[in-house]
Every structure is written in C-alpha cells, then in structure tokens.
N, C-alpha and C positions, 0 to 999 in steps of 0.2 A: 598566597594572597593574590587577588585579582588586581592588576595594575590599571589605574585610571578608572573612569566611570562610564566609558562608552561601551557598555556590554549589551548584547542582544540575548533575549531569552527565547529559545526554540522549544516548543512543546508539541509532542507527537501523541495524539490521543487515539488509542486503539480500543477494540472491543474488550480486551482482557487486561491491558495495562496502559498507564500514562507515563511517558518518558519525557523528561525535561533536561535541557542543557543550557549552561551559560557559555556563550560564544563570544570570543574577543574579536578585535578588528582584523586579525590574521586568520580568522575562521578556525581557531583552535578551541576545542571544548575544554573549559576550565573547571567545570563542575557538572555533576550529573545527579538526577533524581529519578526514582522509579517508585510508583505506587500502583496497586491493583485498581482497575476500573470497577466501580461498584455496579454489579449486574442490574440493569434497569433501575439504577439509583435515582434517576431524575435530575433536574437542574441543580438542586441544592447539594446533593452528595457529589455530583460531578464537579461542581465548582470547587468544593472542598478538596477533591482529589487533585485538581489542576494546581491549586495554590500549594498544597502539601508537596507535590513533586517539584514545583518551582522553588520553594523554600529549601528543600533538601539540596537541590543543585546549587543554589546561592551559598548555602552554608559550606559546601565542599569547595566552592570557589573562593571563599573568604570575602564574599561580597554581600551587600545589602540590597533590599528592594529598590532603594533610591538610586543605586548604581545602574539600573536597567534603563536604557533609553528607548527600546522598542521590543515588542513581543510579537512573535509569529506562531500561529497554531495550525497544525494539520488535523483535520476532523474527519471522522469516518461516516461521511454521508454527503448529500447534495446541499449546496449553499444557495442563498438568494443572490440575485444579480449584484446587489450593493455590497456583498461580502460582509454583512453584519450578523447574519443569522444562519445557524445550522437548522435546515428545514426539518430533518428527522434522522434519528438514529435509534431504532427500536431496541437494540441490545443495551443501549445506555439509558433508555427510558426518557428520552427527550424529544420534543417536537417544537419547532420554532423557538429554539434556544438562542437568545441574544447574548452571545459569549462575551463580547467586549463590555457590555453593561454589567454582566455578572462578575467580571474581574476588576471592575473599576474601583470598588472599595479597597482591594488589596494593592492595586497598582494604579493609583489615581493620576490622570493626565498623561499617561504613557500610550503611544499609538499601539493598537492591538489589531493585527491583520490576520485574516482567516483564509484558509484554502482547504480543499479536500486532501485527505492524508496521502493518497497515492500521488497526487500531483505535486505535493510538497516533497515527497521522497524522490520523485523524478527530477524535480528542480535541483535537489541536492546532488544527485548523480550527474546531472548535466553540467553543473557549475563546478563541482568539487570532487567528483568520483569517476565512475567507469566511462562516462560519456563526455568528460571534459574536453573541450575543443572541437566537438562535433557540431555540425550545423543543424541537422534535422534528426531528432531523436524520438523514438517511441518507447515508452516504458510500459511493461505489463507486470503487474504484481499478482501472483497466484497464491492465494491463501484460503481462508475460510470462504471468501468470495473472490472475485477477480475484478481488479480495477486497472485503469490505464491512464496515460497522459501523453501529450504531444508537446515537445519543447523545440522551439525554432529560434536559433541565434541566442540561446541562453534564456529565452523567455517562454513562459507557458502560452500555448495556443488554447484559448478557452472557447472560441467560436461564438455563434450568435446567442446561444442560450447560456453562455458563461459556464457551462459544465461539460465541455467537450472532453472526450477521452474515455467514455464508458465502454471500453472494449469488451468487458465481460458480457455485455448485452448483445453482442454480435451473434447471429445465428450460424451454427455449425451443422445442425441436423434439422432440416425443415420438416421432415416426417414427424418429428416429435414436438414441433413448435405449437405452443398454446397461447391464446390471447391473454396478455397480462401475467404470464408465468415465465419462469426461467427455463422451462423445458425446451431442450434443443439449443439453448444458448451456450456460448463458451463457458459461462459461469456454471450452468446447469450440468455440464459434462466435466469441465476441467478443475473446478474449485473443490475444496474439501467437502462442501455441501453436496456437490454433484457426485464426487467419488463415494461418499457415504451412502447416498441414495442408490447408486449402482450396486454397491456391495450388499446393501440390505435386500435388494431384489434377488440377487444371486443366492444369498444365504437362505432366503425363504423358499428357494427352489432346491435346497439341499446341499449347496456347496459349503465347504468348510474353510475357515480362516481363523487365524490367531487373534484377529481384532474384532471378532463378533460381539464381544461384550461392549467395546467402545461404540460400535456402530449402533447398538440398540439401547444405549444409555439415553436418559431423558433429553439431553441437549444434542445427542448424536454427533458430538465433536470428536474427531480423530486428532490425537496429539502427534506432534512431530516424532516423539520418541516411539510411538506405536508404529508409525510408518517405517522408521529406520530399522527397528527390530524385526518387523515382519519381512522387509526386503532382505535383510541379512540372513534370515532363516529360509529364504526361498519361498515365501508364501505366494502361491500362484494367483490367488484372487486379488491380492494387493498389487502384485506385479501388473495384472491386467488393468486395474483401476488407474494406476500410475501411467501406464502406456496410453490409455484412452485420453487421459488428461494432457499428456505431452503431445499426442497427435492433434488434439483439438487446438491447443495453443499454436502448434506448428502450422496448421492449416490457416489459422487466423493471421499469423505473421506473414504467410505467403500472400494472402489477400491484400494486406496492407502494403507489402512490398510491391505487388503488381500495380497498385494504385498510386502510391507515393514514392516508392524507392527511397526509404530513409537511409541515412548514413549509418545508423546503429539502432539495434533493439537491445534494451536492457531488461533482464528478467530478475524479479525479486519476489519477496513474499515467502510465507511459511513453507509451502509445498516445494518451491524451487530450492529453498535453502536447506530444508530437511532431507530431501532426496539427493541433492547435490549435483555433481558434474554429470552423473548418469542421466539425470532428467534433462539437463541442458542438451546433451548429445541427442537424446530422443527427439527433442523439439527441433533441433537442427536438421535431423534426417527428414522429419515430416515436412518442414518448411521447404527444404531443397526439392522435394518431390513435386511440389505444387507451385513453386516460384518460376516466373518467366525471366528470360534474358539474363540468367546468371552467368552466361559466358561473357557478358559485358561488365558485370560487377557482381561480387559475391554478397550474399545475405549475411550480414554480421550480427551475431547474437552473443551477448556476453552476460555473465551474472552481475548482480549488484556488487559494487566494490565496498560500499560503506556500511552494509548491514543495517542494524538498528539506528546507526548514526545518520543515515540518509534523511530520515524524517526530521531529526533535530537540526541538522545543518541546512536542509531545505527551508525549514521554518525560520531559521535565522536569516537566510538570504531574503525571504519574504519580509521579515521584520525590518531589515535595514533598507531594502529597496522598494518595498510596497508593490502594488499591482501595476505592472507595465506590460500587460499581455500583448502578444503579437497579433492576436485576433480575437 
C-alpha cells in the first residue's frame, strides 16, 4: 500500500510503449504500468493508453487517482513554448495534441507538466542517476532516432526556442547534407533509422547480413535482439553499421566537449543499451581522437544508470518541481 497521498505520477511516452510509475516523496517507484503505444492511434487512443498505464501503476501501488498530487509526462516530439501541447509525433498519429486537457477528465484539477521524452530522461539521470551531483551534463539518447538534452545545476537548459538539445540534428557529414532531411546528420548516421538505411544500401549492392529481412520489412525497424544476435555471430555488415554509429556519436561528443567542456556525457537509448559496453568504448575512442585539451581534463562518457526508469523518475521530478529551466 502507498503511504500518504503525496504521490507523483511519471509517464514516459514512447513510440512503441507507454511506461507509468507512481513515485513517492523519496523518489521510490511504488507501482508501475506498461501498455503498448497504439501505432498512429491518434489523440483518443493515445489518451486511453496513458490512462491505462497510469491506472495499472496506481493499482500496483495500492493507490487511487485521488492520491496523485502532480503528473509529469515525457513526450516523443517537440513541444510548444507554454508546454501545454505536443506539436507533432507522427508515429503516434497526433499533431497539436493538448495533453493536459486530454487527461483532465481522468485526473481533474491535478497539475500536468510536459517535456520532451529525452529531456525528461536526462533530468532523471542528472538528479537521481548516473549524473547525480554533476554540474553540466549532456545526455545523448541513441535509439530509433537520436535525441539529447543539456542539464545545468540540476535544471534543464531549454534555450531561446525552449527546445534546445536536438543533438541528433547536428551535421556529421556535410557531403551528404540535404535541405530539410536527416542526410548527413548524427541521426541520419547513428540512429537505427540511419543504420538501417546504410545496411539497405549495402545489401542492394550484394552484401550479405543476417538482418536483411528486418531491414527490408515495411517499417524498416531493427530490433535490439536482432543487433545483439548479429553482433554475437560476427555479422560484418552489422558491425560496420554499429561502428559508423559509434564514430558519429563520438565525433559529436568531441565537438560538444571542445565548445562547452561538460562535466559528464550520459549515453542512453535502445542502440546504446542493446549493444552495451562495446558501443560505449567505441564512442569513447572516437571522442578522444577529436577532443582537444584532454591533457587538462578527460572526456567522461558513461551509460545511463536508470534504464527505463530514467523517463519515469525524470517525469516525476518535473511533476513535483515544474519548469524552472536554467535557460
């Protein structure tokens, strides 16, 4: 049973799943809920998924909806400056989705605070995870796409447009840069979508790989299990795709280091977690080759410590403390 009624509800909304957690005042997760994200389900189905995940978490915690004093949500897309609307998330089938209003019937009168999902995860790591106690932290989440966040003194740095941290849109290869596309960007090379595109091109030229079927399926999504099995079997094409991803991430980290010299870089997301320590090591090698003044201080790169809980706990921090960004 949940003690007291001062509970925060943290909800991490992803392209494939919705995770919810009931978090107490000591930042302990008392109950969890998980439901599948309806692919292009639209606002109605997505709202139902959020409420279902929340109710499952509350039931596990032995709590009621009325016990929740604040709700924080991490959402997979850009938000408006007022933080009331998810501007778009094509894989969820939503555009200009006013999430607080959508949740009001289920949770009336409760503060509902929104932020981008990667920024929420970064906040969780900065306050309660791998970057706890560090002053300037840069988080990079490598998954289907690539997102990022900057945390200064435990607060998100949002910048003038309130959406700072889109590290995935940094250019790594200007020769392939295209107007309005991800070609040549970190995301276009290092994310799963970039890795898939690279392997598709190589397969069309006659190279063989154990993941060919996944690469050419309708959605073109590589599962983490596909990557792990292929790497364990010594699949040369997958190894090259992973190496390209790690090198692109490492070069980007070196650039950020040369400009800002952060105290810590935190790597998370499906690719980093699926490939594991070997991926982190490749990123470190690439970063060290391009970073300056490492004789004065080393570039520190660590994996996420909280895993899936980073989003839940970061959302709970957001729920309790609201938006007090550093910039």
